[in-house]
N, C-alpha and C positions, 0 to 999 in steps of 0.2 A: 585537247588539253584543258580548256575551260570546264568541260563536263567532268573530267577526271578530278580536277581541283574541287569542283562542287561536291563530288561524292566523298572526297577525302575530308572536306570541311564538314559535311554532314555527319560523317562517322565520328570525327573529333568532337563535334558538338554533342552528339548522342552519348559519347563516352563521358564527356564532362558533365552532362545532365545526370547520368547514372551515378557518377562519383559524388556529385553535389547532393543528390537524393540520399545516398548512403550516409554521407556526413551529417545531413540534416536529421535523418532518422536516428542516428546514433546519438546526436546531441539533444534530441527531444527528451524532455523530462518524462519519467515513467508515470503512468497513471497511478495516483495514490489509491490505497485500499479504502473503499468507502467507510466513512466514520460509523455508519449504522451497522456495518458488518463487524467492525472491530468491537463495537459495544455489545453486539450479540455474542461474540466470542467471549468477552469478559464475563458476561452474565452466565453463559453456559459453563464456563470453567468454574466459576464460583458455586454454581448449583451442583456440579459433580463433586467438588471438594466437600460440600456439606453432605451429599448423599453417601460418599464413601468414608467420611470422617478423616479425610487426608489432613494432617497437621500443617504441612507447608508445601507450597508449589510456586514455581516461577516459569513463565513462558514468554516467547517472543515471536513476532512475525519478522522475517528477515528478507531483505533484498540483496543484490550483489554488493551494496555498500555497507551492509550491516543491519542491525535492528531498526525497524521503522515503528514498532509498537512493542512495548515490553511491560509486563506486569508481574508483581511478586506479592504473595499473600501468605498469611499464617506464620507459624513459628518453626524453628529447627529443633533438633533433638535435644538441645540445651536450653530451650525455652526462649531463644532470642528471635526477634523478627526476621523473617526471610527477606532478603534483598537480592538485587542482581549480582551481588558479590558473595552470596552464600554458596559454599561448595556442596555438590551432590555427587553421588556415583551414578554412572550411566548404564550399567549392565551391558547388554549386547549391542548397544549403540557403539560400543568400542570396536565391533567387528569391521564396519566400513572404514573406521579410522586406522585400524591395524592393517587392513587390506591396502590402504594407501601407502603405509610404510613399506609393505612388501613390494608394491609397484615402483617405489623409488629405486629399489635395488634392481628391478627389471629394467627400468629406464637407463640406469647407468651401466648395464651389462654385467652386473655381478650375479645375476640370477635370471633364469628363464622360466616362463610359466610351465613349460613342458619338461623341465628338469625332473628327474626322478628324486624323490625325497631322500632315498637311501644314499644317493651320491653325496649329499651334504650332511646327512644325519644317519650314520651307520647303525645307531642304537634303535632306530625305528624298525620294529619287527612285527607290527600289527598284522595279524592274519597269516603269519608265517612268511618264509623267505620269498615264495612266489608272489603272494599278494602284495606284500610291502614293496617288492621290487618294481611293481607297476603303478604305484601311487605317485602322482605328480603334484607339483605345487598348485597347479590349476585345480586339481581334484579337491585339495584341502580348502582352497578359497571358495569353491562352489559347493562345498558340503556333499561331494560325491565320492569320497574316498572309501565308502562302505562301512564307516564307523557308525555303530548304532547310537541312537539318541541317549540310551541308558548309560553309555560310556562317560557322559558328562559327570555323573556322580562319582566315578572312580578317580577323576583327575582334577576336578574343579572345587572351588570354594574352600580352600585350605588357608585359614587365616592365622594359624599358630606360628610362633617365631621359628620353630624347627621344621617347618614344611619343606619338602624338597623343591628344588627349582624345576623349571619346565622339563629339562633333560631328564632329571631324576624321576619324573612321573611317567615317562614313556613306557616303562616296564609294565605298568598297570594295564596297558592295552595289548600286551603280548598274547594273552589267552582269550581275548574277546573275539567272538566269531563274526566275520564280515557279513554284511547284508547281501553282498554280491560282488562281482568283479568291479574294480575301480572304474568310475565313469558311468556306471549303469543304474545306480540307485541313489536317489537323493535322501539324505537324512540329516536334519539339522541337529548339530551337537557342538558344544563348546570345545570338545576334545580336538576337533579339526584345527581350531585356532590356537590351542595350547601347543600342538605339534608345530604349527607355523612359528610360534614364538621361539621354540627350541631351534628350529631351522635357521631363523634370522640370527640368533645368537651364534650359531655355528659359522654362518657365512661372514658375519661382521666381527666376531670375536668380542662382542660387547653385550651387556644386558639388553634385553629387548626394550625395556623402558627408556634407556639412553638413546637407542636408535630411533625410537618413536618420537622422543622429544626433538631430536636434531633434524629429523627428516620431515615431520608433519606438524607437530604441535607448535613449536616456536615460529617456524616460517609462516604458519597460518594465522598467527596472532593469538594463539591459545596459551598465553603466557602463564596463566594460573592453573593449567591443567594438572590433574593428578594421574600418576602412572605407576606408583608403587607406594609402599608403606611410608617411606621417608617423605615423599611429597604430600601424602595425606596428613602427616603430622605437621608439616610446614604450613598447610592450609587450614589447620585446626578443623578437620572434617568432623562434623557432629555425628552422633549416632542416628541411624535411620529407625523407622517405625514398622512394627508388625502388629497385627491385631492379636490380642490375647483375650479370647472369649468376647470378641466384638469391640474391645477397647484398644485404641492405638497406644502402643507402648514403645518408648525409645529404648530398645533392648539390643539393637544390632550395632556392633562396633568392631569392625575389623576389615582389613584389606589383604587380599591374596597377593603377595609380593611377586608371584609369577603369573598374575592374571590380567595384565594390561591388554593382552591381545584378544581375550575373549569376553571380558566383562568388568574388570576393575580399573577402567579409566574413568575419570570424572573431572569436575571443575565447576565453575559458576556459569550463570546464564550467558555472560559475555563470551566465555570460552566456547560453549556449544554453538552459540550464534555465529562465531567466527568460522567454525567448521562448515556450517550451513552456507555462509557467504562464499567460502572457498569453492563449494560445489556449484554455486550459481555463477561463479566466474570461470568455470571449467578448469579449475586447478590452479588459477593464477592467484598470486598474493595481492594484497591491497596496493603494494607499490610496483606491481607489474612483474614481479619475479615468478618463478615456476616451481610449484610443489609437484603437481601432476600435469602431464601434457594433455591437451584435449583428446588425443587418441587414447590415452590411459583412462581418462574419465569416461569416454564413450564405451570402451571395452568393459569397464567395471559395471556398467549399467545394462549390459546385454545378458539376459538370462541364459542359463546353460541349455544344453541340448534337451534336457529333460524339463518337463513342466510339473513341478511338485504340486501335490494336492492342496497344500496350505493347511492341512490338518494339524501341523505342529504349532500353528499360531492361533487357530480358531477365529481369525479375522477375515478370511476370504479364501475362495477357491481359485486354483490356477495361478497362485503366486509363483513367479519365477525367482530364481536366486542367481544373481550375477557374481561378481567378485566382491563379496562382502555386503552387497545390497540386496534387499528384497525389491522386486520389480513388478509393478502391477498387481493384479489379483484382488483389488478392492473395487467396490461398487463406484460408479460415476458419482461425483466428479473426480474421484481419486484414482480412476482406472489407469492413468498414465503416471502416477506418482512413483518416485523412487524413495524408498523409506526403510526404516528399521525401528524396532522397539527393543527395549532391554530392561533387565531388572537384576539387581543383586538383592539379597535379603535386606529388606528395609528401605530400598530405593528403587525408583523406576524412572525411565526416560524414553523419549521418542523423538524422531526427526522425520519430517516429511518434506521432500524436495519436489517442487512443482515446476519443472523446467519450462513448460509452455507459458506459465504465468510469471516466470522470473521471480518467484517467491518461495519461501520455505517457512516451515513452522517447527520450532523446537520447544520441548516441554520437559520439565524434570520435577519430580515430587518425592517427598521423603516418606513414602508408604508403599509397601508391597507385601504380598503373600501369595503363595502358589495357588491356594484354593479360592481366592477371589481376584485372580489376575484379570479376568475379562472386565469385571466391574471397575477396577482401578484404572486399567489402561484405556477404557472407553473415552476418557476425557480428551486424550490426544486425537483419537480418530474423529470424534465429534467436532472438535475445534478445527481440525484440518478440513473437514467437509464444509463447515461454515466459511472458512477462508476461501475455499475454492468455489463458493457461490451456491452450495447446496444446503441441505438441512442436516442437523446432527444425527438424527436417527435414534432408535430405541437403544437404551443402555442395557447390557447384560446384567442379570441379577446376581447377587451374591448369595443366593439361596443354597448353593452347593456348600459354600463355606459354613454357613450357619447350621445347615442340616448335619454336616459331618462333625463339626466341633461339639455342638450341643447334643447330637445323638450319641456320640461316644461318651460324653460327660454323663448324660443320663444313664447310659448303660453301666458305666463305672459305678455310679451311685447306687443303682438298683442291685448290682452284683455285690457291692460292698455291704449293703444292708442285708442281703441274704446270707452272708457268711455267718452272722451271729446265730440265727435259728438253725442253720445247718450244723454249726459247731455244737449247739446245745443238744440237738437230736443225737449226734454221735457220742457226746459225752455221757448222756443218760443211758447209753447202751441200747436204746430203742431202735427198732427197725421201722422205716416208713410204712404206713398202712397201704399205700398204693405206689406202684413203681413209676407211673406216668409222670407225676410232678418231678421226681428226681431225674428222670430221663430228660425232660424239658429243661430243667435248670442246668443239667450237665451240658446239654447242647448250647444253651445260651452262654454258659461260661467258656466253652471251648471256642466259640466264634471269634472273640477278640484275640485269643491266643493264636489261632491259625492265621488271622489277619496280620497280626504283628510279625509273626515269623515270615510270612510271605513278603511283607513290606521291607523287612530287614534284609531279606535275601535279594530283593529287587534293587533297592537303592541305598541301603545301609543306614545306620543310626545317625551318622553325621548329617546326611542330607535331610532326613526326616526332621531332625531337631533344627537344622538351619532354615528350612523353608516352611515348616508348619509346626512350630513349637507347641501351640496349644492342642492341636489335634493329636500330635505324637504323645504328649503328656497324658491326655485323656485315654488314648489307646493303651498306653502302658499301664495306667491305673486299672482300666477295664480288664486287661490281660491278667494282671496280678490277682484282682478280685475274682475273675473268672476261673483262674487256676485253683484258687482256694475252694470256690463253690463246687467245681467239678470234682475235686478230690474228696471233699467232705460228703457230698451227695453220692458219689460213686462208692465210697466205702460203706455208707449206710445201705445203699441198694444191694451191694454184695452181701451184706449181713442178712438181709431179708431173703434173697434168693438162695443163700447158702444153708438156710434152715431146712430141716427135714419136715415132711408133712405132719408127723406126729407132734412136733414141737410148736406148730403154728396155732 
């Protein structure tokens, strides 16, 4: 009996020691981020702002209790100083937030991840009856429904007052050819999340923005978040900036009322930091409530069966896609990061969650353009690497942007200048002495015409104007001037070749 009692006492003592150690560990203060590392981040972010001519930016380092370091610099689209209360749009950072709103329906049993989309949304006919009938909620969340990336341009970025709602845009996908059977091919496209918005509206009977606010935004402490045109007006959302021939211009002003699920969610730095803190608390609210269960948070961070190449981001190879999150795929020390970037015309944002360090970084800026995406977005990747104890790395060049815009502009000017001598030649009734120059000028004039037609067929005029206004304007000018030169030179060349040998 005494030996038995001793064994029981030893076991109880060991248990108490484990519990005491656990309590002590949980009560221990977190190690602060070294001051020199925060200073290095500040310096790097300021340097990148200057390099990219970003007008305004705000970023924060976040732990489970909220921001531990926050900075705001520059001006907004109305010329006012940027602060932690300045609203921005977050682009595709909306996707993990929207995925969380979907998961709340899964948690309360109103939806299952393996439900067929058509069972909740009969209007979904992408790829025909057979294909659409096999697409599940999980496929949409993981970007494996077979919808190609180009479908984004057919359904997204409609900011006019008369734009159809999410359900009304589904028909644009009916004739789109699937990339493969559902679940077999990864392709990142906002179209997946627009379909999710329509599905949530069908399940809840409410606008997606309302469900998003009640299920995720308000419980997470994102009280000032933007989810539709009305909330953007209430927050006095300033216009964002795009480069026009290299000069940041506050020309972008609009919100897609049906876009909260894929890109048109936003808010100030405190709102985005609150979402990051929610992730570090495994879905718990600041007061101990539950937005997402730990099981949901874990599931959302598991990459799908496929390992996408990462070519859709240009930021890393082997990036997995979970339920709304990018997982891994970055060079150490960010190889275990759970992250997402996003952009709407004129705005960009990013979030990096570092679970092993119990830290996150959020950053938002009021500049973006499709042709210089890498250069603009590097600020977040570099700052996150510094936060994780690494070095920022080399920044991508904006050479593609400058070469495209200025090359098309130069071509437009040259072709426009050539229209006058070509017109004079035709008006005099004279035929060119040699055919070679006319052939070369005609080819030069036809090139921008062919390019414009191909671009319009691929993405459409709205997308071109929305994402690359200066390049699109220069291309249109070059195409008009090129058409004139090709026509004038062609008629003149025809006049020469049409003459008989006796008249030459």
